[in-house]
N, C-alpha and C positions, 0 to 999 in steps of 0.2 A: 644639701642642707635642707632640713625640714622647715616648712612654713609654720606660722603660728597656728593656723587651722589644723594642720597635721598633728602638731604637738598636743593641742587641745583634744582632738579626736582620740589619740592614743591614751591620754590621761583619763578621759571620760570612760573609754572602753575598759580600762584597767579597774577603775573605781566601780563601774557598774557590774563587773564580774564578781566583785567582792561584797558590795553593799547595796542597799536601797538608797537611791539618791533623790533629792528634790531638785528637779531641773526646771528652770524658768526659761522659756523661749518664745519667740514670736512665730506664730503660725503663718502659713502662706497667705491667709486672708488678712493678715495684719493684726489679729488679736493676740494678746499675750496670754500664755497658759503656763500654769505650774502643774507638774506631774511628778508623782512618786513612782519611780521606775527602777528596774534592775535587769541584768542578764544572768544573775546568780541562779543556778539551776534549782537549788533547794527552796527558792522563793516562788518558783513557777510550777503550776500543776503539771504532773507528769505527762498527761495527755496533750499538753501544749508544747512540750520540749521539741518535737519534730518541726515546729513552726518557728524555731529560733532564727537567729541572724543569718544562718547559712541556708535557710529554707526558701528564700526568694531572692530575686535580684533587685537591688536598690542602687540608686545613684551614688557616686562617690561623694563623701561628705555627709551622708545620711546614716544615722545610727538607729537600728531597730532595738526596741526595748519592750519589756513587759511592764505594763501599767498595773501596779498592785492594787489600786483603788477601782479601776474600771475592769480589772481582771481580763485584760486582752493585750494583744500586741499592738504597739503604736511605733511611730518613728519621728525623729526630729532632725533638722539640718544643723550641723555643728556651727555653721556661721550665723545661726539664728539664736544661739544660746546667750541669754543675758546673765544668768547666774546658775550656780549649782552648789549643793552641799549635802552632807550626810543627813538622812532622816533621823531625827532624834526622838526616842520614845520618852513620853512624859508620864 
């Protein structure tokens, strides 16, 4: 049986692969951060595709994402997520 963290991780990965999400999480230093991020390939510059989630080794429970505002790869721990939702264009 899957833990709640595993279920959340799968849900986030599925959504990130289809959309740009706004994810709010607590950084390792204790600061709260909001990030607009995705793993959807058409939202990531082609030259950065090779650096996607399979490009490096990360700890279990860590999701690598492309930060669309900072234009670079970042990651966050699933257990640090406070909220997430679809980025809405206004």
